[in-house]
N, C-alpha and C positions, 0 to 999 in steps of 0.2 A: 817458664817457657816463653820465648818471644814469638812474635808473629811469623818469624821465618822458620820456626821449628816445624817439623812434620807433625800432622795430627795423629794422636794416639788412637788406633782403631778400636780400643776397648772402652773409650771414654764416652759416656752418655751425654748427648746435648742437653743443655739447660732448658727447662720448660718455661712457659710464659711467666708463671708466677715468680720463678726465681730470677727471670730476666728483669721483671718490673714489679716493685712492691705495691704500686697502685692497683695493678691487675689482681694481686692477691687479696687486697682489701675488698675489691669489687666482688670477687668470687664469694668471699665470706658473707657479704651483705645479701647476695642472691640467695645463699643457703638459709640465712636467718629469715628472709622474706617468705620463702617457701614454707618453712616450718610454721611461721606465724599464720600464714593463710590456711594451712591444714588445721591448726588448732582453732582458728576462728570458724571454719566450716563445721568442725565437730561440735563446737559450742552451739552454733546455730541449729544443727540437727537435733541436739539434745533439747534445746529450748522449744523447738517446733513440736517434738514428741510430747513435751509436757503440757502443751496447750490442748484443751478439749474442744478443738474446732475441726471441722471436716470440710474439705473442699468439695463443692458441688460441681460435677462435670456435666456439661450440657448433653442432652440427648442427641444422638446422631442416627437419623432414620428411625428404625423400629427398635434399635438397641439402646438400652440404658446402661450407664456405667454402674459398676458395683459400688454400693455405699454402705457405710455403717451408721451414718447419721447425716442429717441435713440441717443447716442452720443459716440464718441471716444475721448480719451485724446488728446488735441491739436486742436480739431475741433472747428469751430466758429459757434455757434448756437444762433439764435435769434427767438423770437416768435412775431408774429403780427396777431392778431385775431386767425384764426384756422390754419394758415400756419406755417410751420417750415422752417428755413433757415440754410444754411451752408453746410458743407461736409456731404455726405451720408456715414454712416459706412460701411466698406468693408464687414462685416458680412451679409449685406442685399443683396449683389449682387455677392459675390465670395464664392466658395466652397473651402474646404481644403482637400487635398489628402495626405496621409502619404505614402511615398515611401516604397515599399516592395522589398525583394530580387528578382533580375531578371528584375526589372523595368528599362526602359529607357524613355527619353522624348518622343521618337517616339511612344513607346507602350502606354504610358499614353495618349498622344494626340489622338491616334487612338481609344483606348478603352473608355476613359472617355468623349472625345469631338467629337468623330465620324470621325476624319480625321487627318492623319499625317501632313497635311498642316498647322495645328494649333500649331505646335511645337513652332514657334516664339512667338505666343501669350502667351504660358506658360512662355517662357524665359523672355519676357518683363514684365509680371506680377510679377516676382519674383527677378529679378537681382538687383533691387534697395532696397531690404529689409535689406541689411547689411550682416554680417556674418551669416551662411556660404554661403548664396545664391549669394554673389557678384561674385563667381567664374563663374557664368553663363554668365558673360560678355565675357569670352574667351573660355569657354568649355561647352559641353553638358553633362558632367559627373555629375551624381547626386548620392547621398548617401542614404542608407537605413535609414529610420527614419525622413528624411526631411519632413516638412509639406509645401507642395506647394500650392499656390493659383491657382485656376482654375476658369474660367468664369462659372457662374451658368448655369444650363441646358437651360434656356429659353433666354439667351443672344445670339445674332447672332455672327458669327465669327468676330473677331476684331483684332487690332494690339497688344492688351495687354497694351497699354499706355492709361489708362482710368482715367477720372476725373468724379466724381459723385457728384451731387449737389441736394439740396432741395430748393424750392422757389416758387414764384408765377408767373404765366404767365401774360404777359401784351402786349399791342400793342402800338407802337409809330407811330403816324401819321406825326411826324415832324422829321427833320434831327437830328442826323446823321443816324437814322435807320428808315426812312420813309418806311412804307409798310412791316415791319418785325415783326415777333412774337419774343418776348423777354422772358427771364427768369431772375427774380430778385432773386439772391441767397445770396447776401451780401448787404442788403439795407443800411447798415451804411457806406460801402465803395463805392459801385456803385449803387445808387438808380435807375438809368435809366435801368439797366439790360444789359444783353448781348444777341445778336441775336442767335436764334437756327437755325440749318441747318441739316435737317434729311437725313441720308444716304438712299440709295435706298432699302437696306435690313433692315431698321429700324423696330423695333417692338414696339407695344403700348399695355399697360396693363390696365385692368379694365374697360376701356370705349373706344368707337370709336368716341366720339364727345367731343373734348376739347374746352374750352371756355376761353376767357380772364378772369383772376381772379382765375382760378383753382390753387389749391395747388398741386404741382407736384414734382416728383423725376425724374431726368434726368441724363443719363450717356453719356458723350462725349468721343469719340475716338480721342485722340490728334494725333494719327498717321495718320489718314485720314482727320482730321479737320471737322468731322461730328458728329452729335448726333445719337446714335444707339438705345437707348430705352427711353421711357417716360411712367410714370405711375402716378396714383393719390396717394397722401399721405394717403388717407383714409385706404389703405391697405399697411402698411410699409413692408410687406413680399411679395409684388406683384412680384418682380423679381425672387423670388424663388418658391413661391406657388401662382401663379396667378389664379384668377377665370376665366379669359378669356384673350387671346392674339390676337391682330390684326396686320395684315401686313399693310404697309404704304398705299397701294392703297384702303384699306377698312376703312380708318380713315378720319373723317371730322374735319376741322379746322375753326376758325372764318372766316367769309366772309365779315363782315361789322363792321366798327368802328364808332365812333361818327362823323367822318369826311368823310370817303370814303368807297366805296364798292370795295372788292377785289375778282374777280371771273372770270371764263371763261363762256362766254355766247354762248351757242350752237346755231345752225341755227334756232332751233324752238323758240328761244327767240328774235332773231333780224330780222327774216324774216316774212313777212305777209303771211297769208294763203288764199287759194282760194278753194271753194267747187265745185267739178266737177258737171256740169249739163248735161242734155241730149244733144247729138250732139257735145260735146267738144272733142277735140283731144289735145295732147301736143302741136302741132304746132299752133293750133288756140288760145290756152291759152297764149302761148308765144307771139303771134302776138298782141292779144287784151289787155292782162294784163301787159306785159313787154315792148311791143313796137317793137319787132323784132322776127319773127317766127323762125329765125335761132337759137334762144336761147332755143329751146325746149330741146336740149341735156343737158343744165344746169339744167332745171327743173327735168329731169329724174335723173341726177346725185345727186341732192339734196335729192330726195325722194326715191331712190332705197332701202335705209335701212328701210324706213317706209313701203314700199310696195314691196314685194319680186318679183312680176312679172315684175317690171321695170328693173330688172337686165338683163332680156333677151329680152324684147320687149317694145313697146310704148303703150301697152294696159292699159287703165285706166277705172275705173268704176264710175258710178254716185254716188255721196255722198262722194267720197274720199276728204280728206283735204290735198291739195298740198301746199307745201311751195314754194314761188316764189322769184327769185332773184329780187333785187330792180331795177326799170326802170332807175334810175339815174346813175347806173354803166354801164361799158362796159361789153362785154362778157368775162366771166372767166371760171374757171374749174368747178364751181358748189359747191365749198367748201367755205362757208361763216361763220364767227363767230365774236364774240366780246370779247375783253379783257378789264376788268375794273380794275383800280388800280391807282397808283400815277405815274405821269409823272416825271421820274428821270432826263431825259435830252432829248433835241432835237438838232440834228445836221443837216447838209445839206442833209443827205441821209436817216436818220432813226429817228424814235421815240423809246425811251427806257422806258419801263413801268415795275414797280414792281407790279405784279398782283397776287402773291401767298405769303401769309404771312409766310408760313412754308418753303419757298424755297428762298435762297439768290440770285438766278439767276434772271436776268432781261430778259424780252421778248422784242426783237427788231423787228420793223416793217419797212420795206423799203417803202419809200414814192413813190407813183405813180404819174405820171403827171396829171391824172384826179381826184386825191383825193380832197375831200371837207373838209373845216373847218366849222363845224356847230356851230351856235350861236355866234362865234367871230372869229377873224382872227389871234389871237395870244394866244398861250398857254404857261404858265410858269412852270418852275421846281416846283414841289410840288402840282400842280393842280391835282384834282381828275378827271380822264378822262375815256372815253371808246373809244377804237380803233376798228373800224369796218374793217375787213381784209379778205383776201382770201389767204390762204397758205403763211402767213408771209408778204404779200403785203398790205400796208395800203391803204384803200379806203376812210376812213373818220375818223375824230376825233371830239368828242363832250365832253362838260363838263357834269359831273354827276349831276350838279344842274339843267340841262335842261331836256327836254323830249327826251333823246337821242334815245330811241326805235323808236319814231315816225320819227326822223331824218333818221334813217337807213332804216326803212320800206318804207318811202315815199319820202325821200330826201327834206323834208321841215320842 
């Protein structure tokens, strides 16, 4: 057909690719590029899923993002059941403050932390962070725009030399940490765990009753060699947004392990009781029940917190339940108690007992000439024992395997 022939109405016009071979090649390259991009994106997503890292989203207002784990670059994190292990990210227990014109370390400590005495805390939190903060080693001068680390609001005052871990609480009945509460934070490196030692101003988050096996977060103050806070991993933001905070004296720790009891046994647990009858006096009770009327002052001393009138008189009423000192002891001040735990050592003068799982200190009890060994004549290091005592003087020792309460009450 020449150019003068009329156009066939049924003929389809040629497309661009048929009109130009270079356009066809370009189209094919575009298709190949799209396919390659899709494959690369899929590979990246698979690689990202294979990594055991979690992105930490910043808190916005009072709402926190949902997370399954939190980690910082370089931290060692391992999972075992529901517990997380390794270093606790600083974002979870430290705040950031941006220095403004006119700020000094003293003014920041006073305004943000409530006391100028906490200036060294700020210095120690920041001086090891590298440039430009290393100047805090030798100077208190700060510059506008610096982002300083500060202890979160609910952390107690500290040295600023903090180490924060996540792990599992456990109890060791055997050496080298008999009678101690431990935290296992790096099970691959140190599966036994390290002992915890709570400072007097320590704070506890989310619960007042910690048990062996709990998944916890804990912050240790290396400057005082004590642990200052502990909380449950169930709320990773506990140190910044706690539901409840407890002081040390309001918190309970495990008292019994598979092997031993660790506890303070007050007089109501180790002394026998007597119900006052008509005609009784403190003197007659002491004479008939304890064997010496002169010990009526002991009875009064033991019971004056239970019955207020005994603080000022010897008056007693029918039906009162009085605690009595054991007849097998000599006259003492009227303060009797028991300490249950592990016998750490016995020397010529004292018994040394680990009786508090959360406290590294040992309780020592001076031996008295009239003290009794109940059940056996020789106790060994590592034995689970109860020491019956009065104001630090040992009156008797018994194995926890025996009926030690009966020993102490009746001397038999």
